[in-house]
C-alpha positions, 0 to 999 in steps of 0.5 A: 905933557905927552908927546909922540914921534912917527918910528920913521920921523923923531922930529915931527911932534903929535899930541896924544889926541892926535896919534889916537884918532890918526891911528898911524902917522902919515909916513906910514910909522908908528907913533911912539912916546918921547919919555917914558917916565920912571915910576918911583920907588914908592909906587913899587913898595905901595903896589901891594896894597892898590888895586887893580884900577888903581895901579892902572891908573897910577901908570896911566897918569904918569905915561900919559902926563896931562894929556888927559885930565885928571878926573876924565883919565880916571872915568876911562881907567876905572870904567875901562878896567873893571875885571880882574886878571888873577895869577894862577900857580902851576907850580912854584916856577910857573904861573898863568896870567887869566887875561880873559875875565873881560867882557869879550873873554880875551886879553884884547878887552883890556885895550879895546875898553880903554881905547874906546873911552880915551877916543871918545873924549878926543872925539867929543868936539868933532862934527863928522862920525870917525870910522875905525878900521880893524884888522883882526886874527881872531880876537881883536875883533870881537873886543873892539866890537864890543868895546866901540858898541853903541858909541855915539859918533863912532862907526867901526869896521872889521875885517877878518880872515874867511874860514880863519877864526873860530866859530865862536870868535866869528860870531862875537864880531858878525853878530852886533849890529848897530855901529859895528860892521864885519867884512869877511876877506876871502883872504889871510890876516896878513891881507886883512892888515894891508886892506886898512894899512893901505887906506890910511896913505889914500888920499880919497879915503882920507878925504872922504871919511875921518878914520883910525885904527884899533890894532895895536898899532893904535898907541890907546891899545898899547897903554893899557896892556902894559897895567896887567904886567904890573898886576902880575908882578903885584901878584908874584913879586918875592923879590926875584924878577919873573920871566915874562912869557907872551904868545906873540902874532903882531907884537902889540902885547910884548911891546906893553911889556917893554912899556912897563919895564921901560918904566920901572917894572922889574924884569928879568927877561921876555920871552916872545912864544911863537907857533908856526909863523916864526919871522920874530923867532927867525930875527932872534935867531940870524939878526935878519927880518924877513916878512912872509906869507902867515900860515894857518894855525890852532893859535890862530890869534898869533898868525901873523906873517908881518908883525906890525911891532916889529917896528916898535920894539927896534926903535925901543932897542935902536935896531940893534940886534945883540940888544934885543937879543938880550932883552928877549928869547924866542921859540917856536912851535907847530900844531902838534906841539902845542896840543901836547902842550894842552894835554900835558897841562891837563894831565899834570896840573888839571887846568885848561890851557888855550892854543896860544896859552899852551904855545907860552906854556912850551916856551918857558919850559923849553927855558927852564931847561937853562933857567930852572929856578926863574919865576915865570908868568905866561900870558893866557890870552883867551878863554879856552871856551872859544877853541872848542873845536881845536882842544882835544875831545876829553878836555874840550868836554870838560870846558865850562863855556861862560854865559856870554859866549854861549848865547851868540851860539844862536845869534845869526852871523851878518857879514859883507864878503870881500875880497883881498883887493884894494880897490874893492874895499876903497870902494866900499868905503867911498860909498860910506 
């Protein structure tokens, strides 16, 4: 049976249900599994014949280890993973893993849909409603809103930074209504995240509401994000372990990849691609971790100055800088370089890449200078149609906007403006 602990206290055990519904331990650590099962050789031999939902179920079944009954877990996985994650080659060494084929056109759909179903399962016997608090720098809010929309017994409150998400991203999280509420915070993503974290530690709020999180601080977000690392590996593996290039903000995505590696997935290297918010890059260079206020960029989902999942990476490697450096390389690029990357990918390969994927592309190009033979898989985390306002005009004009995104443009935004002061946020929650 899967058991978990807090990154601040390995001695207190939690069940998966407790971890998923609490979101954060009371000590403000993060939940981590005690054990990562090694998938057998037979699994990897059979992987090429397995569908994406089949391999996802096999990975989930091994990791969750009976914490959810077989038939219920099967329903959760097959219900959540019902869209593809194709790998598109740019050339022999460079591949793009498209993670934007879900309902909200972002990789967060994998985590949000799995988490919504998992929470609903663990919440099924509770009398009081569960309130989900989630901070978003872009795509998380829309994916969580869609994943939890109209799920009985669960309300969702999304905090997003005013003026710092794209127009269509904002519409995705402010137009659903019903059990979804959007709070427009006059600050940065870090301010939103700080409000959420403080709420979890507030005794009054916890006595008044049952609260949980849908950010990548929730373990139910990370488990399904590990699935597509196996799916990508399946599509490109030729005996040479690939390099995974992950555009990184809160570091949940790369942490999920590290989970997959712990379960036996052969990976040569992970590359953490940063925009101007280069806290992790600086850590890899110096061994010193110094969170700082985030700065706004065109790759907004990565605008994080204090990445929550850094604690999980430290936990995985015993806070040993040299070991972390061996496993993960880091690169950082500003907006000017990002725009050049978008243009280069279009000019060389006639492929339209979003700003986050472009940062990944640039990171792999830099890595290739010393490792020209390595095969790279770049995670393309969102559909370029979400970023028409920042793509170069001739490229933006060629983007085909999926219908499910285009119809949002006509909908009215509904949000509640709040400041960055915790007392105001607490007052709002206490009146619910």
